[in-house]
N, CA, C and O atoms as CSV, one atom per row, in Angstrom:
chain,resi,resn,atom,element,x,y,z
A,1,UNK,N,N,-132.169,-58.792,-40.724
A,1,UNK,CA,C,-133.524,-58.656,-41.200
A,1,UNK,C,C,-134.543,-59.306,-39.799
A,1,UNK,O,O,-135.772,-59.359,-39.750
A,2,UNK,N,N,-133.784,-59.639,-39.007
A,2,UNK,CA,C,-134.582,-60.231,-37.894
A,2,UNK,C,C,-134.585,-59.171,-36.849
A,2,UNK,O,O,-135.477,-58.880,-36.052
A,3,UNK,N,N,-133.105,-58.521,-37.060
A,3,UNK,CA,C,-132.980,-57.089,-35.684
A,3,UNK,C,C,-133.902,-56.480,-36.075
A,3,UNK,O,O,-134.697,-56.234,-35.168
A,4,UNK,N,N,-134.320,-55.922,-37.499
A,4,UNK,CA,C,-135.495,-55.331,-38.074
A,4,UNK,C,C,-136.499,-55.028,-37.459
A,4,UNK,O,O,-136.946,-54.032,-36.891
A,5,UNK,N,N,-136.931,-56.531,-37.750
A,5,UNK,CA,C,-138.116,-57.193,-37.212
A,5,UNK,C,C,-138.681,-56.984,-36.057
A,5,UNK,O,O,-139.875,-56.722,-35.912
A,6,UNK,N,N,-137.492,-57.132,-34.774
A,6,UNK,CA,C,-137.237,-56.798,-33.572
A,6,UNK,C,C,-137.549,-55.796,-33.071
A,6,UNK,O,O,-138.115,-55.635,-31.990
A,7,UNK,N,N,-137.090,-54.786,-34.065
A,7,UNK,CA,C,-137.369,-53.773,-33.373
A,7,UNK,C,C,-138.915,-53.118,-33.714
A,7,UNK,O,O,-139.643,-52.680,-32.823
A,8,UNK,N,N,-139.273,-53.129,-35.119
A,8,UNK,CA,C,-140.513,-52.828,-35.165
A,8,UNK,C,C,-141.520,-53.190,-34.720
A,8,UNK,O,O,-142.540,-52.521,-34.553
A,9,UNK,N,N,-141.271,-54.707,-34.391
A,9,UNK,CA,C,-142.171,-55.411,-32.871
A,9,UNK,C,C,-142.608,-54.374,-31.752
A,9,UNK,O,O,-143.748,-53.938,-31.593
A,10,UNK,N,N,-141.254,-54.002,-30.859
A,10,UNK,CA,C,-140.949,-53.657,-29.739
A,10,UNK,C,C,-141.611,-52.889,-29.659
A,10,UNK,O,O,-142.478,-52.785,-28.791
A,11,UNK,N,N,-141.257,-51.690,-31.064
A,11,UNK,CA,C,-141.678,-50.483,-31.336
A,11,UNK,C,C,-143.298,-49.926,-31.176
A,11,UNK,O,O,-143.694,-48.942,-30.551
A,12,UNK,N,N,-144.257,-51.143,-32.152
A,12,UNK,CA,C,-145.336,-51.223,-32.143
A,12,UNK,C,C,-145.941,-51.355,-30.577
A,12,UNK,O,O,-146.811,-50.683,-30.023
A,13,UNK,N,N,-145.167,-52.448,-30.097
A,13,UNK,CA,C,-145.716,-53.029,-28.582
A,13,UNK,C,C,-145.147,-52.157,-27.631
A,13,UNK,O,O,-145.375,-52.608,-26.509
A,14,UNK,N,N,-144.433,-50.987,-27.582
A,14,UNK,CA,C,-143.816,-50.376,-26.644
A,14,UNK,C,C,-145.225,-49.768,-25.456
A,14,UNK,O,O,-145.370,-49.986,-24.254
A,15,UNK,N,N,-145.792,-49.231,-26.106
A,15,UNK,CA,C,-146.954,-48.946,-24.981
A,15,UNK,C,C,-147.633,-50.166,-23.999
A,15,UNK,O,O,-147.740,-50.014,-22.782
A,16,UNK,N,N,-148.136,-51.565,-24.810
A,16,UNK,CA,C,-147.997,-52.295,-23.828
A,16,UNK,C,C,-146.853,-52.902,-23.325
A,16,UNK,O,O,-147.170,-53.627,-22.382
A,17,UNK,N,N,-145.427,-52.922,-23.591
A,17,UNK,CA,C,-144.684,-52.830,-22.561
A,17,UNK,C,C,-144.722,-51.889,-21.542
A,17,UNK,O,O,-144.743,-52.384,-20.415
A,18,UNK,N,N,-144.739,-50.529,-21.612
A,18,UNK,CA,C,-144.558,-50.093,-20.676
A,18,UNK,C,C,-145.637,-50.157,-19.583
A,18,UNK,O,O,-145.236,-50.073,-18.422
A,19,UNK,N,N,-147.177,-50.319,-19.840
A,19,UNK,CA,C,-147.843,-50.574,-19.188
A,19,UNK,C,C,-147.663,-52.278,-18.324
A,19,UNK,O,O,-148.077,-52.575,-17.203
A,20,UNK,N,N,-147.037,-53.008,-19.146
A,20,UNK,CA,C,-146.567,-53.928,-18.403
A,20,UNK,C,C,-145.273,-53.842,-17.193
A,20,UNK,O,O,-145.137,-54.387,-16.098
A,21,UNK,N,N,-144.726,-53.221,-17.700
A,21,UNK,CA,C,-143.570,-52.317,-16.488
A,21,UNK,C,C,-144.236,-52.148,-15.233
A,21,UNK,O,O,-144.071,-52.718,-14.155
A,22,UNK,N,N,-145.250,-50.984,-15.700
A,22,UNK,CA,C,-145.694,-50.238,-14.603
A,22,UNK,C,C,-146.899,-51.221,-13.411
A,22,UNK,O,O,-147.143,-51.180,-12.205
A,23,UNK,N,N,-147.307,-51.899,-14.400
A,23,UNK,CA,C,-148.361,-53.190,-13.754
A,23,UNK,C,C,-147.438,-54.215,-13.096
A,23,UNK,O,O,-147.907,-54.937,-12.216
A,24,UNK,N,N,-146.018,-54.342,-13.502
A,24,UNK,CA,C,-145.302,-55.257,-12.559
A,24,UNK,C,C,-144.483,-54.979,-11.042
A,24,UNK,O,O,-144.132,-55.700,-10.108
A,25,UNK,N,N,-144.387,-53.378,-11.396
A,25,UNK,CA,C,-143.953,-52.651,-10.435
A,25,UNK,C,C,-144.718,-52.519,-9.488
A,25,UNK,O,O,-144.103,-52.330,-8.438
A,26,UNK,N,N,-146.315,-52.543,-9.337
A,26,UNK,CA,C,-147.208,-52.987,-8.205
A,26,UNK,C,C,-147.146,-54.512,-7.542
A,26,UNK,O,O,-147.561,-54.756,-6.409
A,27,UNK,N,N,-146.529,-55.547,-8.478
A,27,UNK,CA,C,-146.395,-56.903,-7.572
A,27,UNK,C,C,-145.909,-57.099,-7.115
A,27,UNK,O,O,-144.855,-56.559,-7.450
A,28,UNK,N,N,-145.725,-57.946,-5.877
A,28,UNK,CA,C,-144.583,-58.457,-5.202
A,28,UNK,C,C,-143.762,-59.310,-5.877
A,28,UNK,O,O,-143.980,-60.521,-5.831
A,29,UNK,N,N,-142.683,-58.775,-6.611
A,29,UNK,CA,C,-141.887,-59.505,-7.280
A,29,UNK,C,C,-140.448,-58.620,-7.280
A,29,UNK,O,O,-140.451,-57.466,-6.851
A,30,UNK,N,N,-139.425,-59.149,-7.710
A,30,UNK,CA,C,-138.203,-58.281,-8.046
A,30,UNK,C,C,-137.898,-57.545,-9.026
A,30,UNK,O,O,-138.143,-57.704,-10.222
A,31,UNK,N,N,-137.095,-56.337,-8.243
A,31,UNK,CA,C,-137.324,-55.056,-9.766
A,31,UNK,C,C,-136.700,-55.718,-11.071
A,31,UNK,O,O,-137.034,-55.089,-12.074
A,32,UNK,N,N,-136.130,-56.485,-11.256
A,32,UNK,CA,C,-134.803,-56.943,-12.485
A,32,UNK,C,C,-136.407,-57.523,-13.318
A,32,UNK,O,O,-136.367,-57.501,-14.548
A,33,UNK,N,N,-137.597,-57.961,-12.728
A,33,UNK,CA,C,-138.718,-58.670,-13.487
A,33,UNK,C,C,-139.034,-57.735,-15.084
A,33,UNK,O,O,-139.294,-58.192,-16.197
A,34,UNK,N,N,-138.951,-56.941,-14.832
A,34,UNK,CA,C,-139.026,-56.324,-16.680
A,34,UNK,C,C,-138.294,-56.415,-17.394
A,34,UNK,O,O,-138.723,-56.331,-18.545
A,35,UNK,N,N,-136.907,-56.617,-17.254
A,35,UNK,CA,C,-136.065,-57.236,-17.756
A,35,UNK,C,C,-136.136,-58.363,-18.159
A,35,UNK,O,O,-136.021,-58.707,-19.336
A,36,UNK,N,N,-136.310,-58.979,-17.334
A,36,UNK,CA,C,-136.228,-60.585,-17.321
A,36,UNK,C,C,-137.366,-61.155,-18.385
A,36,UNK,O,O,-137.186,-62.170,-19.059
A,37,UNK,N,N,-138.722,-60.239,-18.435
A,37,UNK,CA,C,-139.599,-60.574,-19.285
A,37,UNK,C,C,-139.552,-60.453,-20.850
A,37,UNK,O,O,-140.043,-61.009,-21.833
A,38,UNK,N,N,-138.206,-58.843,-20.379
A,38,UNK,CA,C,-138.457,-58.448,-22.058
A,38,UNK,C,C,-137.033,-59.521,-22.516
A,38,UNK,O,O,-137.219,-59.882,-23.678
A,39,UNK,N,N,-136.079,-59.947,-22.110
A,39,UNK,CA,C,-134.632,-61.056,-22.813
A,39,UNK,C,C,-135.568,-61.818,-22.781
A,39,UNK,O,O,-135.844,-61.990,-23.968
A,40,UNK,N,N,-136.473,-62.589,-21.983
A,40,UNK,CA,C,-137.611,-63.847,-22.425
A,40,UNK,C,C,-138.095,-63.607,-23.793
A,40,UNK,O,O,-138.140,-64.530,-24.606
A,41,UNK,N,N,-138.468,-62.384,-24.089
A,41,UNK,CA,C,-139.451,-62.068,-24.998
A,41,UNK,C,C,-138.103,-62.234,-26.581
A,41,UNK,O,O,-138.244,-62.804,-27.663
A,42,UNK,N,N,-137.014,-61.521,-26.057
A,42,UNK,CA,C,-136.746,-61.547,-27.334
A,42,UNK,C,C,-135.093,-61.855,-27.485
A,42,UNK,O,O,-134.453,-61.635,-28.513
A,43,UNK,N,N,-134.568,-62.389,-26.288
A,43,UNK,CA,C,-133.094,-62.927,-26.234
A,43,UNK,C,C,-132.226,-61.664,-25.951
A,43,UNK,O,O,-132.728,-60.613,-25.553
A,44,UNK,N,N,-130.916,-61.824,-26.176
A,44,UNK,CA,C,-129.930,-60.835,-26.117
A,44,UNK,C,C,-130.656,-59.527,-26.402
A,44,UNK,O,O,-130.925,-58.674,-25.557
A,45,UNK,N,N,-130.955,-59.476,-27.779
A,45,UNK,CA,C,-131.709,-58.195,-28.482
A,45,UNK,C,C,-132.731,-57.724,-27.497
A,45,UNK,O,O,-133.066,-56.547,-27.361
A,46,UNK,N,N,-132.955,-58.210,-27.174
A,46,UNK,CA,C,-134.166,-57.677,-26.406
A,46,UNK,C,C,-133.708,-56.927,-24.928
A,46,UNK,O,O,-134.318,-56.025,-24.355
A,47,UNK,N,N,-132.680,-57.468,-24.582
A,47,UNK,CA,C,-132.012,-56.846,-23.341
A,47,UNK,C,C,-131.712,-55.668,-24.034
A,47,UNK,O,O,-132.330,-54.621,-23.838
A,48,UNK,N,N,-130.653,-55.803,-24.957
A,48,UNK,CA,C,-130.078,-54.311,-25.813
A,48,UNK,C,C,-131.394,-53.211,-25.866
A,48,UNK,O,O,-131.278,-52.027,-25.550
A,49,UNK,N,N,-132.665,-53.846,-26.330
A,49,UNK,CA,C,-133.661,-52.820,-26.732
A,49,UNK,C,C,-134.616,-52.305,-25.319
A,49,UNK,O,O,-135.490,-51.441,-25.250
A,50,UNK,N,N,-134.124,-53.097,-24.398
A,50,UNK,CA,C,-134.964,-52.531,-23.188
A,50,UNK,C,C,-134.139,-51.549,-22.304
A,50,UNK,O,O,-134.643,-50.837,-21.435
A,51,UNK,N,N,-132.566,-51.596,-22.677
A,51,UNK,CA,C,-132.040,-51.006,-22.412
A,51,UNK,C,C,-131.842,-49.388,-23.547
A,51,UNK,O,O,-131.464,-48.285,-23.153
A,52,UNK,N,N,-132.149,-49.687,-24.642
A,52,UNK,CA,C,-132.044,-48.590,-25.988
A,52,UNK,C,C,-133.570,-47.726,-25.088
A,52,UNK,O,O,-133.464,-46.628,-24.542
A,53,UNK,N,N,-134.567,-48.352,-25.125
A,53,UNK,CA,C,-135.786,-47.730,-24.581
A,53,UNK,C,C,-135.959,-46.871,-23.393
A,53,UNK,O,O,-136.520,-45.795,-23.183
A,54,UNK,N,N,-135.046,-48.016,-22.436
A,54,UNK,CA,C,-135.006,-46.834,-20.835
A,54,UNK,C,C,-134.166,-45.503,-21.380
A,54,UNK,O,O,-134.587,-44.384,-21.086
A,55,UNK,N,N,-132.951,-45.665,-22.195
A,55,UNK,CA,C,-132.049,-44.233,-22.101
A,55,UNK,C,C,-132.857,-44.013,-23.031
A,55,UNK,O,O,-132.318,-42.907,-23.006
A,56,UNK,N,N,-133.738,-43.936,-23.966
A,56,UNK,CA,C,-134.354,-43.293,-24.745
A,56,UNK,C,C,-135.612,-42.195,-23.935
A,56,UNK,O,O,-135.805,-41.022,-24.254
A,57,UNK,N,N,-136.297,-42.902,-22.918
A,57,UNK,CA,C,-137.318,-42.428,-22.417
A,57,UNK,C,C,-136.486,-41.568,-21.523
A,57,UNK,O,O,-136.904,-40.420,-21.375
A,58,UNK,N,N,-135.172,-41.968,-20.773
A,58,UNK,CA,C,-134.638,-41.008,-20.218
A,58,UNK,C,C,-134.138,-39.493,-21.093
A,58,UNK,O,O,-134.051,-38.408,-20.518
A,59,UNK,N,N,-133.855,-39.696,-22.527
A,59,UNK,CA,C,-133.577,-38.545,-22.683
A,59,UNK,C,C,-134.294,-37.568,-23.574
A,59,UNK,O,O,-133.920,-36.499,-24.057
A,60,UNK,N,N,-135.960,-38.540,-23.696
A,60,UNK,CA,C,-137.079,-37.759,-23.784
A,60,UNK,C,C,-137.526,-37.130,-22.985
A,60,UNK,O,O,-138.034,-36.046,-23.273
A,61,UNK,N,N,-137.488,-37.611,-21.664
A,61,UNK,CA,C,-137.758,-36.512,-20.670
A,61,UNK,C,C,-136.937,-35.423,-20.232
A,61,UNK,O,O,-137.370,-34.442,-19.626
A,62,UNK,N,N,-135.595,-35.641,-20.590
A,62,UNK,CA,C,-135.094,-34.434,-20.152
A,62,UNK,C,C,-135.446,-33.611,-21.137
A,62,UNK,O,O,-135.956,-32.540,-20.807
A,63,UNK,N,N,-135.220,-33.972,-22.850
A,63,UNK,CA,C,-135.794,-33.105,-23.465
A,63,UNK,C,C,-136.579,-32.340,-23.173
A,63,UNK,O,O,-136.378,-31.133,-23.032
A,64,UNK,N,N,-137.599,-32.915,-23.035
A,64,UNK,CA,C,-138.829,-32.139,-22.586
A,64,UNK,C,C,-138.975,-31.355,-21.270
A,64,UNK,O,O,-139.554,-30.272,-21.191
A,65,UNK,N,N,-138.489,-31.901,-20.411
A,65,UNK,CA,C,-137.946,-30.737,-18.815
A,65,UNK,C,C,-137.085,-29.467,-19.653
A,65,UNK,O,O,-137.423,-28.329,-19.327
A,66,UNK,N,N,-136.115,-29.579,-20.594
A,66,UNK,CA,C,-135.443,-28.875,-20.817
A,66,UNK,C,C,-136.568,-27.556,-21.886
A,66,UNK,O,O,-136.665,-26.343,-21.704
A,67,UNK,N,N,-137.181,-28.347,-22.843
A,67,UNK,CA,C,-138.041,-27.874,-23.248
A,67,UNK,C,C,-139.051,-26.595,-22.987
A,67,UNK,O,O,-139.323,-25.596,-23.653
A,68,UNK,N,N,-139.531,-27.157,-21.544
A,68,UNK,CA,C,-140.713,-26.621,-20.907
A,68,UNK,C,C,-140.067,-25.709,-19.917
A,68,UNK,O,O,-140.845,-25.029,-19.248
A,69,UNK,N,N,-138.373,-25.522,-19.629
A,69,UNK,CA,C,-137.702,-24.510,-18.585
A,69,UNK,C,C,-137.372,-23.516,-19.830
A,69,UNK,O,O,-137.489,-22.308,-19.629
A,70,UNK,N,N,-137.024,-23.913,-20.917
A,70,UNK,CA,C,-136.592,-22.825,-21.818
A,70,UNK,C,C,-137.924,-21.944,-22.183
A,70,UNK,O,O,-138.051,-20.720,-22.201
A,71,UNK,N,N,-138.831,-22.929,-22.453
A,71,UNK,CA,C,-140.453,-21.775,-22.972
A,71,UNK,C,C,-140.843,-21.243,-21.265
A,71,UNK,O,O,-141.067,-20.048,-21.460
A,72,UNK,N,N,-140.967,-21.392,-20.306
A,72,UNK,CA,C,-140.651,-20.748,-19.147
A,72,UNK,C,C,-140.336,-19.030,-19.043
A,72,UNK,O,O,-140.880,-17.931,-18.939
A,73,UNK,N,N,-138.896,-19.796,-19.170
A,73,UNK,CA,C,-138.032,-18.271,-19.336
A,73,UNK,C,C,-138.377,-17.715,-20.117
A,73,UNK,O,O,-138.554,-16.556,-19.740
A,74,UNK,N,N,-138.751,-17.938,-21.693
A,74,UNK,CA,C,-139.232,-17.338,-22.559
A,74,UNK,C,C,-140.497,-16.465,-22.246
A,74,UNK,O,O,-140.681,-15.248,-22.267
A,75,UNK,N,N,-141.225,-17.430,-21.977
A,75,UNK,CA,C,-142.793,-16.481,-21.161
A,75,UNK,C,C,-142.182,-15.804,-19.997
A,75,UNK,O,O,-142.676,-14.677,-19.953
A,76,UNK,N,N,-141.594,-15.918,-19.328
A,76,UNK,CA,C,-141.072,-15.246,-17.792
A,76,UNK,C,C,-140.957,-13.758,-18.956
A,76,UNK,O,O,-141.740,-12.809,-18.909
A,77,UNK,N,N,-139.838,-13.883,-19.898
A,77,UNK,CA,C,-139.146,-12.883,-20.303
A,77,UNK,C,C,-140.262,-11.494,-20.891
A,77,UNK,O,O,-140.175,-10.268,-20.826
A,78,UNK,N,N,-141.457,-12.613,-21.558
A,78,UNK,CA,C,-141.846,-11.814,-22.462
A,78,UNK,C,C,-142.650,-11.254,-21.521
A,78,UNK,O,O,-142.717,-10.025,-21.479
A,79,UNK,N,N,-143.494,-12.154,-20.483
A,79,UNK,CA,C,-144.253,-11.157,-19.611
A,79,UNK,C,C,-143.849,-9.846,-18.890
A,79,UNK,O,O,-144.498,-8.825,-18.661
A,80,UNK,N,N,-142.261,-10.281,-18.534
A,80,UNK,CA,C,-141.481,-8.559,-17.734
A,80,UNK,C,C,-141.745,-7.525,-18.469
A,80,UNK,O,O,-142.176,-6.426,-18.123
A,81,UNK,N,N,-141.294,-8.169,-20.162
A,81,UNK,CA,C,-141.344,-6.882,-21.410
A,81,UNK,C,C,-142.627,-6.512,-21.168
A,81,UNK,O,O,-142.650,-5.475,-20.506
A,82,UNK,N,N,-143.798,-6.972,-21.455
A,82,UNK,CA,C,-145.082,-6.648,-21.330
A,82,UNK,C,C,-145.298,-5.620,-19.997
A,82,UNK,O,O,-145.336,-4.404,-20.187
A,83,UNK,N,N,-145.406,-6.067,-18.928
A,83,UNK,CA,C,-145.486,-5.609,-17.707
A,83,UNK,C,C,-144.602,-4.326,-17.562
A,83,UNK,O,O,-145.068,-3.462,-16.819
A,84,UNK,N,N,-143.570,-4.108,-18.072
A,84,UNK,CA,C,-142.461,-2.903,-18.244
A,84,UNK,C,C,-143.095,-2.001,-18.983
A,84,UNK,O,O,-142.808,-0.869,-18.595
A,85,UNK,N,N,-144.025,-2.013,-20.113
A,85,UNK,CA,C,-144.889,-0.866,-20.973
A,85,UNK,C,C,-145.681,-0.406,-20.136
A,85,UNK,O,O,-145.980,-0.930,-19.063
A,86,UNK,N,N,-146.222,0.995,-20.740
A,86,UNK,CA,C,-146.861,1.875,-20.153
A,86,UNK,C,C,-148.071,1.502,-21.218
A,86,UNK,O,O,-148.128,0.854,-22.263
A,87,UNK,N,N,-149.072,2.301,-20.355
A,87,UNK,CA,C,-150.669,1.740,-21.049
A,87,UNK,C,C,-150.715,3.246,-22.053
A,87,UNK,O,O,-151.840,3.649,-22.350
A,88,UNK,N,N,-149.601,3.979,-22.513
A,88,UNK,CA,C,-150.434,4.970,-23.719
A,88,UNK,C,C,-150.036,4.844,-25.106
A,88,UNK,O,O,-150.781,4.916,-26.084
A,89,UNK,N,N,-148.549,4.613,-25.090
A,89,UNK,CA,C,-148.091,4.649,-26.220
A,89,UNK,C,C,-147.129,3.530,-26.530
A,89,UNK,O,O,-146.388,3.637,-27.507
A,90,UNK,N,N,-147.097,2.529,-25.808
A,90,UNK,CA,C,-146.815,1.404,-26.091
A,90,UNK,C,C,-144.454,1.584,-25.689
A,90,UNK,O,O,-143.540,0.828,-26.019
A,91,UNK,N,N,-144.449,2.794,-24.974
A,91,UNK,CA,C,-143.119,2.672,-25.030
A,91,UNK,C,C,-142.408,2.263,-23.983
A,91,UNK,O,O,-143.254,2.353,-23.094
A,92,UNK,N,N,-141.284,1.815,-23.394
A,92,UNK,CA,C,-140.119,1.384,-22.619
A,92,UNK,C,C,-140.472,2.100,-21.173
A,92,UNK,O,O,-140.432,3.308,-21.407
A,93,UNK,N,N,-140.779,1.906,-19.866
A,93,UNK,CA,C,-140.630,2.765,-19.119
A,93,UNK,C,C,-138.966,2.274,-18.308
A,93,UNK,O,O,-138.488,1.181,-18.007
A,94,UNK,N,N,-138.441,3.785,-18.172
A,94,UNK,CA,C,-137.268,3.483,-17.758
A,94,UNK,C,C,-137.496,3.346,-15.943
A,94,UNK,O,O,-138.126,3.907,-15.047
A,95,UNK,N,N,-136.480,2.155,-16.137
A,95,UNK,CA,C,-136.640,1.442,-14.416
A,95,UNK,C,C,-135.312,2.220,-13.548
A,95,UNK,O,O,-135.121,1.970,-12.358
């Protein structure tokens, strides 16, 4: 039950933690300071959650990059297919 409560609290305050993380990057502090703060807030489970959220951000970032890359390829195919039609009847031009 405590773990579920910690997960809910960290999910609800995740934008605030990201803001604090980005804010701490501009301060002259050691690079591990955000992890120290999260561990201080949540104990060992906070360390697990910090690595979990970091892995989740990386996974979501790569997923979004892959999605936009795939979407751009589809748009490129559609654009090429549209540009290879003639203007009269919509038939394909023999290249």
